[in-house]
OpenMM code with the backbone's topology and positions (N, CA, C; nanometers):
from openmm import Vec3, app, unit

residues = "MET ASP SER SER VAL SER ILE ASP LEU GLN PRO ARG ASP GLY GLY LYS VAL GLY SER GLY ALA SER ALA PRO PRO TYR SER THR TYR THR TYR THR GLY PRO VAL GLN GLY PHE PRO VAL GLN GLN PRO PRO ARG ASP PHE VAL LEU TRP SER LEU PHE ASN THR ILE PHE CYS ASN VAL CYS CYS LEU GLY PHE THR ALA LEU VAL PHE SER PHE LYS ALA ARG ASP ARG LYS VAL LEU GLY ASP THR ASP GLY ALA GLY SER TYR GLY LYS THR ALA LYS CYS LEU ASN ILE THR VAL LEU VAL LEU SER LEU LEU THR VAL VAL LEU ILE ILE ILE LEU VAL ALA THR GLY ALA VAL ALA GLY LEU HIS VAL ALA GLN GLN GLY ASN GLN ASN ARG ILE ASN TYR ARG PHE ASN TYR GLY ASN".split()
positions = [
    Vec3(2.9204, 2.6450, -3.9593),
    Vec3(2.8199, 2.5606, -3.9876),
    Vec3(2.7280, 2.5666, -3.8765),
    Vec3(2.5727, 2.5616, -3.8952),
    Vec3(2.5050, 2.5924, -3.7794),
    Vec3(2.4584, 2.4475, -3.7552),
    Vec3(2.4691, 2.4164, -3.6034),
    Vec3(2.4405, 2.2789, -3.5433),
    Vec3(2.3327, 2.2924, -3.4889),
    Vec3(2.2425, 2.3993, -3.4953),
    Vec3(2.1195, 2.3972, -3.4090),
    Vec3(1.9921, 2.3315, -3.4594),
    Vec3(1.9190, 2.2730, -3.3865),
    Vec3(1.7918, 2.1849, -3.4606),
    Vec3(1.6876, 2.2396, -3.4262),
    Vec3(1.5933, 2.2722, -3.5321),
    Vec3(1.4580, 2.3182, -3.4864),
    Vec3(1.3572, 2.2237, -3.5252),
    Vec3(1.2524, 2.2236, -3.4608),
    Vec3(1.1212, 2.1098, -3.4739),
    Vec3(1.0117, 2.2126, -3.4778),
    Vec3(0.9566, 2.2044, -3.6299),
    Vec3(0.8330, 2.2679, -3.6437),
    Vec3(0.6983, 2.1834, -3.6170),
    Vec3(0.6532, 2.2112, -3.5183),
    Vec3(0.5323, 2.1580, -3.4825),
    Vec3(0.4084, 2.2014, -3.5406),
    Vec3(0.4077, 2.2960, -3.5675),
    Vec3(0.2784, 2.3392, -3.6537),
    Vec3(0.2851, 2.2886, -3.8172),
    Vec3(0.1703, 2.2594, -3.8535),
    Vec3(0.1539, 2.2279, -4.0049),
    Vec3(0.2025, 2.3472, -4.1093),
    Vec3(0.2695, 2.2771, -4.2042),
    Vec3(0.3299, 2.3751, -4.2838),
    Vec3(0.2354, 2.4563, -4.3519),
    Vec3(0.1028, 2.4315, -4.3865),
    Vec3(0.0333, 2.5223, -4.4364),
    Vec3(-0.0476, 2.6451, -4.3426),
    Vec3(-0.0044, 2.6193, -4.2420),
    Vec3(-0.0547, 2.7339, -4.1108),
    Vec3(-0.1982, 2.7017, -4.0694),
    Vec3(-0.2311, 2.5570, -4.0734),
    Vec3(-0.3487, 2.5166, -4.0233),
    Vec3(-0.4800, 2.5323, -4.0915),
    Vec3(-0.4660, 2.5549, -4.2395),
    Vec3(-0.5534, 2.5596, -4.3251),
    Vec3(-0.6474, 2.4323, -4.3401),
    Vec3(-0.7808, 2.4799, -4.3462),
    Vec3(-0.8899, 2.3639, -4.3547),
    Vec3(-0.9239, 2.3694, -4.4974),
    Vec3(-0.9444, 2.2532, -4.5592),
    Vec3(-0.9835, 2.2085, -4.6902),
    Vec3(-0.9453, 2.1170, -4.7664),
    Vec3(-0.9434, 2.1149, -4.8864),
    Vec3(-0.8944, 1.9971, -4.9608),
    Vec3(-0.7622, 1.9912, -4.9842),
    Vec3(-0.7038, 2.1358, -5.0081),
    Vec3(-0.5398, 2.1395, -5.0074),
    Vec3(-0.4763, 2.1462, -4.8851),
    Vec3(-0.5441, 2.1400, -4.7921),
    Vec3(-0.4571, 2.1360, -4.6589),
    Vec3(-0.3920, 2.0190, -4.6172),
    Vec3(-0.2843, 2.0123, -4.5519),
    Vec3(-0.2341, 1.8858, -4.4789),
    Vec3(-0.2890, 1.8570, -4.3621),
    Vec3(-0.2953, 1.7336, -4.3141),
    Vec3(-0.3309, 1.7177, -4.1817),
    Vec3(-0.2415, 1.7465, -4.0812),
    Vec3(-0.2931, 1.8198, -3.9723),
    Vec3(-0.1974, 1.8593, -3.8645),
    Vec3(-0.1496, 1.7270, -3.7935),
    Vec3(-0.0549, 1.7334, -3.7156),
    Vec3(-0.0139, 1.6288, -3.6537),
    Vec3(-0.0801, 1.5782, -3.5279),
    Vec3(-0.1770, 1.6519, -3.5026),
    Vec3(-0.2588, 1.6055, -3.3681),
    Vec3(-0.3913, 1.5788, -3.4322),
    Vec3(-0.4117, 1.5544, -3.5630),
    Vec3(-0.5512, 1.5077, -3.6189),
    Vec3(-0.5832, 1.3845, -3.5792),
    Vec3(-0.7204, 1.3502, -3.5556),
    Vec3(-0.7619, 1.2132, -3.5091),
    Vec3(-0.8025, 1.1254, -3.6322),
    Vec3(-0.7235, 1.0305, -3.6490),
    Vec3(-0.7183, 0.9396, -3.7361),
    Vec3(-0.8031, 0.8212, -3.6858),
    Vec3(-0.8648, 0.7290, -3.7588),
    Vec3(-0.9357, 0.6192, -3.7195),
    Vec3(-0.8191, 0.5237, -3.6906),
    Vec3(-0.8147, 0.4273, -3.5636),
    Vec3(-0.7326, 0.3444, -3.5430),
    Vec3(-0.7788, 0.2048, -3.6024),
    Vec3(-0.6785, 0.1628, -3.6767),
    Vec3(-0.7198, 0.0339, -3.7411),
    Vec3(-0.6853, -0.0878, -3.6863),
    Vec3(-0.5981, -0.0683, -3.5693),
    Vec3(-0.5581, -0.1699, -3.4875),
    Vec3(-0.4328, -0.1969, -3.5282),
    Vec3(-0.3572, -0.3261, -3.4573),
    Vec3(-0.2147, -0.3336, -3.4849),
    Vec3(-0.1519, -0.3572, -3.6246),
    Vec3(-0.0394, -0.3365, -3.6778),
    Vec3(0.0000, -0.3896, -3.7882),
    Vec3(0.0198, -0.5156, -3.8002),
    Vec3(0.0103, -0.6199, -3.8873),
    Vec3(0.0178, -0.7411, -3.9099),
    Vec3(0.1714, -0.7719, -3.9033),
    Vec3(0.2066, -0.8783, -3.8016),
    Vec3(0.3326, -0.9034, -3.7466),
    Vec3(0.4108, -0.8205, -3.6259),
    Vec3(0.3159, -0.7357, -3.5952),
    Vec3(0.3563, -0.6497, -3.4637),
    Vec3(0.2686, -0.6538, -3.3477),
    Vec3(0.2887, -0.7747, -3.2757),
    Vec3(0.1720, -0.7769, -3.1455),
    Vec3(0.1819, -0.6633, -3.0655),
    Vec3(0.0626, -0.6306, -3.0299),
    Vec3(0.0499, -0.5321, -2.9221),
    Vec3(0.1216, -0.5639, -2.7915),
    Vec3(0.2089, -0.4885, -2.7245),
    Vec3(0.2732, -0.5758, -2.5907),
    Vec3(0.2023, -0.4817, -2.5054),
    Vec3(0.1436, -0.5359, -2.3786),
    Vec3(0.0920, -0.4527, -2.2680),
    Vec3(0.2062, -0.3974, -2.1846),
    Vec3(0.1911, -0.3049, -2.1412),
    Vec3(0.2848, -0.2304, -2.0335),
    Vec3(0.3124, -0.2876, -1.9145),
    Vec3(0.4021, -0.3085, -1.8548),
    Vec3(0.4282, -0.4088, -1.7370),
    Vec3(0.3589, -0.3382, -1.6369),
    Vec3(0.3137, -0.4142, -1.5229),
    Vec3(0.2401, -0.3766, -1.4171),
    Vec3(0.3237, -0.3339, -1.3088),
    Vec3(0.2776, -0.2174, -1.2225),
    Vec3(0.3622, -0.2002, -1.1215),
    Vec3(0.3257, -0.2170, -0.9809),
    Vec3(0.1652, -0.2573, -0.9573),
    Vec3(0.1221, -0.2942, -0.8399),
    Vec3(0.1559, -0.1794, -0.7085),
    Vec3(0.1409, -0.0775, -0.7476),
    Vec3(0.1481, 0.0562, -0.6533),
    Vec3(0.0328, 0.0381, -0.5415),
    Vec3(-0.0951, 0.0247, -0.6007),
    Vec3(-0.2096, 0.0211, -0.5053),
    Vec3(-0.1804, -0.1087, -0.4158),
    Vec3(-0.1565, -0.2097, -0.4796),
    Vec3(-0.1468, -0.3285, -0.3778),
    Vec3(-0.0299, -0.2964, -0.2722),
    Vec3(0.0853, -0.2526, -0.3206),
    Vec3(0.2003, -0.2089, -0.2393),
    Vec3(0.1507, -0.0989, -0.1147),
    Vec3(0.0801, -0.0144, -0.1759),
    Vec3(0.0456, 0.1118, -0.0645),
    Vec3(-0.0681, 0.0207, 0.0479),
    Vec3(-0.1490, -0.0673, -0.0160),
    Vec3(-0.2355, -0.1291, 0.1115),
    Vec3(-0.1645, -0.2275, 0.1936),
    Vec3(-0.0487, -0.2700, 0.1311),
    Vec3(0.0392, -0.3708, 0.2320),
    Vec3(0.1186, -0.2972, 0.3258),
    Vec3(0.1550, -0.1692, 0.2744),
    Vec3(0.2349, -0.0877, 0.3690),
    Vec3(0.1615, -0.0333, 0.4768),
    Vec3(0.0265, -0.0038, 0.4518),
    Vec3(-0.0582, 0.0649, 0.5428),
    Vec3(-0.0945, -0.0195, 0.6366),
    Vec3(-0.1493, -0.1356, 0.5958),
    Vec3(-0.2126, -0.2614, 0.6811),
    Vec3(-0.1510, -0.3703, 0.6990),
    Vec3(-0.0469, -0.4082, 0.6381),
    Vec3(0.0028, -0.5656, 0.6549),
    Vec3(0.1721, -0.5261, 0.6663),
    Vec3(0.2182, -0.4487, 0.7153),
    Vec3(0.3527, -0.4215, 0.6866),
    Vec3(0.4523, -0.5042, 0.7936),
    Vec3(0.4443, -0.6378, 0.7411),
    Vec3(0.5014, -0.7359, 0.8180),
    Vec3(0.6765, -0.7273, 0.7859),
    Vec3(0.7818, -0.6842, 0.8888),
    Vec3(0.9146, -0.6855, 0.8776),
    Vec3(0.9592, -0.5843, 0.7650),
    Vec3(0.8465, -0.4559, 0.7669),
    Vec3(0.8678, -0.3582, 0.6397),
    Vec3(0.8984, -0.4187, 0.4971),
    Vec3(0.8486, -0.5332, 0.4871),
    Vec3(0.8306, -0.5812, 0.3468),
    Vec3(0.7147, -0.5203, 0.2508),
    Vec3(0.6222, -0.4282, 0.3428),
    Vec3(0.5148, -0.3788, 0.2514),
    Vec3(0.5971, -0.2431, 0.1919),
    Vec3(0.6686, -0.1749, 0.2550),
    Vec3(0.7357, -0.0734, 0.2380),
    Vec3(0.8305, -0.0930, 0.1305),
    Vec3(0.9083, -0.2011, 0.1273),
    Vec3(1.0017, -0.2459, 0.0281),
    Vec3(0.9227, -0.2542, -0.1013),
    Vec3(0.8158, -0.3255, -0.0899),
    Vec3(0.7384, -0.3363, -0.2206),
    Vec3(0.6777, -0.2132, -0.2810),
    Vec3(0.6538, -0.1252, -0.2015),
    Vec3(0.6132, 0.0182, -0.2410),
    Vec3(0.7201, 0.0841, -0.3057),
    Vec3(0.8488, 0.0766, -0.2575),
    Vec3(0.9581, 0.1423, -0.3228),
    Vec3(0.9703, 0.0653, -0.4462),
    Vec3(0.9835, -0.0552, -0.4704),
    Vec3(0.9988, -0.1256, -0.5972),
    Vec3(0.8847, -0.1009, -0.6896),
    Vec3(0.7512, -0.0828, -0.6390),
    Vec3(0.6401, -0.0100, -0.7325),
    Vec3(0.6598, 0.1133, -0.7952),
    Vec3(0.7361, 0.1959, -0.6960),
    Vec3(0.7528, 0.3287, -0.7718),
    Vec3(0.8731, 0.3174, -0.8498),
    Vec3(0.9852, 0.2286, -0.8260),
    Vec3(1.0505, 0.2160, -0.9325),
    Vec3(1.0218, 0.1631, -1.0707),
    Vec3(0.9271, 0.0899, -1.0497),
    Vec3(0.8923, 0.0278, -1.1610),
    Vec3(0.8017, 0.1118, -1.2625),
    Vec3(0.7204, 0.1868, -1.1508),
    Vec3(0.6226, 0.3181, -1.2427),
    Vec3(0.7214, 0.4016, -1.3048),
    Vec3(0.8529, 0.4473, -1.2327),
    Vec3(0.9252, 0.5401, -1.3114),
    Vec3(1.0099, 0.4730, -1.4201),
    Vec3(1.0573, 0.3526, -1.4181),
    Vec3(1.1030, 0.2969, -1.5242),
    Vec3(1.0105, 0.2844, -1.6604),
    Vec3(0.8685, 0.2564, -1.6176),
    Vec3(0.7545, 0.2576, -1.7267),
    Vec3(0.7397, 0.3916, -1.7748),
    Vec3(0.7525, 0.4901, -1.6982),
    Vec3(0.7476, 0.6422, -1.7639),
    Vec3(0.8634, 0.6701, -1.8434),
    Vec3(0.9719, 0.6209, -1.8124),
    Vec3(1.0951, 0.6585, -1.9111),
    Vec3(1.1038, 0.5888, -2.0221),
    Vec3(1.0350, 0.4719, -2.0451),
    Vec3(1.0122, 0.3613, -2.1569),
    Vec3(1.1018, 0.2596, -2.1360),
    Vec3(1.1661, 0.2301, -2.0260),
    Vec3(1.2498, 0.1135, -1.9792),
    Vec3(1.1568, -0.0174, -1.9703),
    Vec3(1.0779, -0.1092, -2.0504),
    Vec3(0.9871, -0.1879, -2.0114),
    Vec3(1.0639, -0.3041, -1.9471),
    Vec3(1.1791, -0.3503, -1.9872),
    Vec3(1.2692, -0.4478, -1.9066),
    Vec3(1.2856, -0.4275, -1.7733),
    Vec3(1.3358, -0.3084, -1.7604),
    Vec3(1.3408, -0.2442, -1.6078),
    Vec3(1.2127, -0.2405, -1.5173),
    Vec3(1.1151, -0.1955, -1.5823),
    Vec3(0.9864, -0.1838, -1.4963),
    Vec3(0.9487, -0.3196, -1.5031),
    Vec3(0.9524, -0.4097, -1.5867),
    Vec3(0.8982, -0.5370, -1.5987),
    Vec3(0.9724, -0.6165, -1.4480),
    Vec3(1.1047, -0.5892, -1.4328),
    Vec3(1.1998, -0.6588, -1.3401),
    Vec3(1.1630, -0.6236, -1.2039),
    Vec3(1.1431, -0.4562, -1.2018),
    Vec3(1.0954, -0.4195, -1.0487),
    Vec3(0.9714, -0.4478, -1.0190),
    Vec3(0.8598, -0.4683, -1.1254),
    Vec3(0.7181, -0.4893, -1.1101),
    Vec3(0.7141, -0.6666, -1.0575),
    Vec3(0.8140, -0.7288, -1.1089),
    Vec3(0.7774, -0.8614, -1.0680),
    Vec3(0.8527, -0.8668, -0.9045),
    Vec3(0.9607, -0.8039, -0.8994),
    Vec3(1.0124, -0.8089, -0.7450),
    Vec3(0.9027, -0.7488, -0.6488),
    Vec3(0.8273, -0.6467, -0.6988),
    Vec3(0.7243, -0.5757, -0.6199),
    Vec3(0.5973, -0.6799, -0.5846),
    Vec3(0.5829, -0.7540, -0.7094),
    Vec3(0.4620, -0.8424, -0.6814),
    Vec3(0.5095, -0.9495, -0.5886),
    Vec3(0.6067, -1.0326, -0.5885),
    Vec3(0.6944, -1.1057, -0.4917),
    Vec3(0.6738, -1.0793, -0.3511),
    Vec3(0.7193, -0.9558, -0.3496),
    Vec3(0.7138, -0.8830, -0.2196),
    Vec3(0.5839, -0.8894, -0.1521),
    Vec3(0.4769, -0.8418, -0.2456),
    Vec3(0.3622, -0.8166, -0.1757),
    Vec3(0.2682, -0.9894, -0.1601),
    Vec3(0.2840, -1.0594, -0.2360),
    Vec3(0.2556, -1.1873, -0.2308),
    Vec3(0.3114, -1.2356, -0.0860),
    Vec3(0.4340, -1.1961, -0.0561),
    Vec3(0.5242, -1.2647, 0.0709),
    Vec3(0.4425, -1.1755, 0.1659),
    Vec3(0.4380, -1.0594, 0.1850),
    Vec3(0.3402, -0.9794, 0.2700),
    Vec3(0.2395, -1.0349, 0.3126),
    Vec3(0.1504, -1.0398, 0.2238),
    Vec3(0.0261, -1.0917, 0.2387),
    Vec3(-0.0103, -1.2379, 0.2998),
    Vec3(0.0874, -1.3520, 0.2568),
    Vec3(0.0952, -1.4606, 0.3041),
    Vec3(0.1161, -1.4372, 0.4597),
    Vec3(0.2434, -1.3650, 0.4968),
    Vec3(0.2815, -1.3716, 0.6147),
    Vec3(0.1873, -1.2834, 0.7180),
    Vec3(0.1099, -1.2047, 0.6563),
    Vec3(0.0043, -1.1402, 0.7524),
    Vec3(-0.1299, -1.2276, 0.7537),
    Vec3(-0.1417, -1.2924, 0.6614),
    Vec3(-0.2741, -1.4091, 0.6862),
    Vec3(-0.2290, -1.5139, 0.7942),
    Vec3(-0.0829, -1.5465, 0.7972),
    Vec3(-0.0231, -1.6342, 0.8639),
    Vec3(-0.0513, -1.5748, 1.0273),
    Vec3(-0.0180, -1.4667, 1.0392),
    Vec3(-0.0166, -1.3966, 1.1521),
    Vec3(-0.1558, -1.3730, 1.2191),
    Vec3(-0.2628, -1.3325, 1.1186),
    Vec3(-0.3842, -1.3318, 1.1950),
    Vec3(-0.4378, -1.4648, 1.2294),
    Vec3(-0.4234, -1.5573, 1.1281),
    Vec3(-0.4584, -1.6849, 1.1770),
    Vec3(-0.3820, -1.7637, 1.3179),
    Vec3(-0.2702, -1.7027, 1.3109),
    Vec3(-0.1698, -1.7701, 1.4538),
    Vec3(-0.2457, -1.6968, 1.5570),
    Vec3(-0.2744, -1.5809, 1.5572),
    Vec3(-0.3471, -1.5220, 1.6742),
    Vec3(-0.4727, -1.5658, 1.6896),
    Vec3(-0.5575, -1.5932, 1.5993),
    Vec3(-0.7026, -1.6433, 1.6213),
    Vec3(-0.6745, -1.7675, 1.6932),
    Vec3(-0.5827, -1.8712, 1.6605),
    Vec3(-0.5841, -1.9716, 1.7191),
    Vec3(-0.5197, -1.9859, 1.8471),
    Vec3(-0.4320, -1.8799, 1.8733),
    Vec3(-0.3686, -1.8498, 2.0355),
    Vec3(-0.4766, -1.8053, 2.1178),
    Vec3(-0.5748, -1.7053, 2.0676),
    Vec3(-0.6454, -1.6538, 2.1538),
    Vec3(-0.7607, -1.7554, 2.1640),
    Vec3(-0.8042, -1.8291, 2.0644),
    Vec3(-0.9159, -1.9612, 2.0840),
    Vec3(-0.8426, -2.0604, 2.2054),
    Vec3(-0.7120, -2.0695, 2.1852),
    Vec3(-0.6830, -2.2036, 2.2703),
    Vec3(-0.6634, -2.1198, 2.4031),
    Vec3(-0.6272, -2.0145, 2.4315),
    Vec3(-0.6011, -1.9334, 2.5494),
    Vec3(-0.7394, -1.9134, 2.6145),
    Vec3(-0.8448, -1.9108, 2.5310),
    Vec3(-0.9878, -1.8997, 2.6013),
    Vec3(-1.0171, -2.0257, 2.6490),
    Vec3(-0.9988, -2.1538, 2.5795),
    Vec3(-1.0276, -2.2884, 2.6240),
    Vec3(-0.9384, -2.3108, 2.7400),
    Vec3(-0.8222, -2.2762, 2.7441),
    Vec3(-0.7396, -2.3099, 2.8600),
    Vec3(-0.7792, -2.2110, 2.9936),
    Vec3(-0.8234, -2.0807, 2.9747),
    Vec3(-0.8902, -2.0070, 3.0929),
    Vec3(-1.0120, -2.0805, 3.1308),
    Vec3(-1.0975, -2.1052, 3.0531),
    Vec3(-1.2579, -2.1827, 3.0947),
    Vec3(-1.1845, -2.3223, 3.1548),
    Vec3(-1.0891, -2.3872, 3.1142),
    Vec3(-1.0400, -2.5004, 3.1951),
    Vec3(-1.0125, -2.4678, 3.3477),
    Vec3(-0.9356, -2.3758, 3.3365),
    Vec3(-0.8708, -2.3127, 3.4673),
    Vec3(-0.9632, -2.2720, 3.5634),
    Vec3(-1.0722, -2.1970, 3.5227),
    Vec3(-1.1898, -2.1438, 3.5903),
    Vec3(-1.2683, -2.2566, 3.6378),
    Vec3(-1.3023, -2.3668, 3.5508),
    Vec3(-1.3606, -2.4917, 3.5747),
    Vec3(-1.2961, -2.5539, 3.7091),
    Vec3(-1.1716, -2.5915, 3.6816),
    Vec3(-1.0970, -2.6697, 3.7877),
    Vec3(-1.1061, -2.5938, 3.9193),
    Vec3(-1.0727, -2.4559, 3.9211),
    Vec3(-1.0891, -2.3653, 4.0350),
    Vec3(-1.2192, -2.3770, 4.1042),
    Vec3(-1.3478, -2.3868, 4.0290),
    Vec3(-1.4419, -2.4080, 4.0888),
    Vec3(-1.4711, -2.5507, 4.1474),
    Vec3(-1.4395, -2.6391, 4.1006),
    Vec3(-1.4113, -2.7862, 4.1417),
    Vec3(-1.3705, -2.7949, 4.2464),
    Vec3(-1.2347, -2.7331, 4.2571),
    Vec3(-1.1497, -2.7199, 4.3694),
    Vec3(-1.2362, -2.6620, 4.5027),
    Vec3(-1.3096, -2.5716, 4.4662),
    Vec3(-1.3418, -2.4791, 4.6025),
    Vec3(-1.4773, -2.5812, 4.6279),
    Vec3(-1.5433, -2.6333, 4.5475),
    Vec3(-1.6323, -2.7283, 4.5763),
    Vec3(-1.5892, -2.8550, 4.6834),
    Vec3(-1.5019, -2.9057, 4.5962),
    Vec3(-1.4210, -3.0112, 4.6781),
    Vec3(-1.3873, -2.9964, 4.8149),
    Vec3(-1.2947, -2.8712, 4.8412),
    Vec3(-1.2594, -2.8569, 4.9769),
    Vec3(-1.3361, -2.7546, 5.0463),
    Vec3(-1.4382, -2.7237, 5.0085),
    Vec3(-1.5357, -2.6328, 5.0892),
    Vec3(-1.4830, -2.5254, 5.1432),
    Vec3(-1.4146, -2.4586, 5.0444),
    Vec3(-1.3545, -2.3180, 5.0780),
    Vec3(-1.4803, -2.2086, 5.0685),
    Vec3(-1.4598, -2.1329, 5.1636),
    Vec3(-1.5798, -2.0266, 5.1839),
    Vec3(-1.5016, -1.9001, 5.1335),
    Vec3(-1.5454, -1.8378, 5.0340),
    Vec3(-1.4698, -1.7138, 5.0091),
    Vec3(-1.5270, -1.6000, 5.0398),
    Vec3(-1.6118, -1.5889, 5.1511),
    Vec3(-1.6852, -1.4854, 5.1933),
    Vec3(-1.8124, -1.5212, 5.1802),
    Vec3(-1.8898, -1.5921, 5.1282),
    Vec3(-2.0252, -1.6138, 5.1053),
    Vec3(-2.0996, -1.6797, 5.2166),
] * unit.nanometer
topology = app.Topology()
chain = topology.addChain("A")
for resn in residues:
    res = topology.addResidue(resn, chain)
    for name in ("N", "CA", "C"):
        topology.addAtom(name, app.Element.getBySymbol(name[0]), res)
């Protein structure tokens, strides 16, 4: 018994054109929309660009790189047709990206606050030094 399988990708009539010809499998039919009862499901998102941005600019504790890895896994699963796995990896990448973004924003705000308070403290020390120089009449070579 022959167990080989062959798939004929060409039309049976050899690609004839006319009223008696069958439509080739690659012909363009007009799309009429989804069939009633079968809603169109959007493919899960993989967030690769957001993860790449976070990896390059906001890589707090290597979470941006981890989000990039999960984004690539989600994209691979989406290509393979595993929508459940792609959705799971995509959600993980999204949570990691949000965490990285929040931690990066908090770090930037903290640095701005520390620089501002350090500048104020430095001005206060400089004013206090000038006040001491005037009060104790130190002459620094002038």
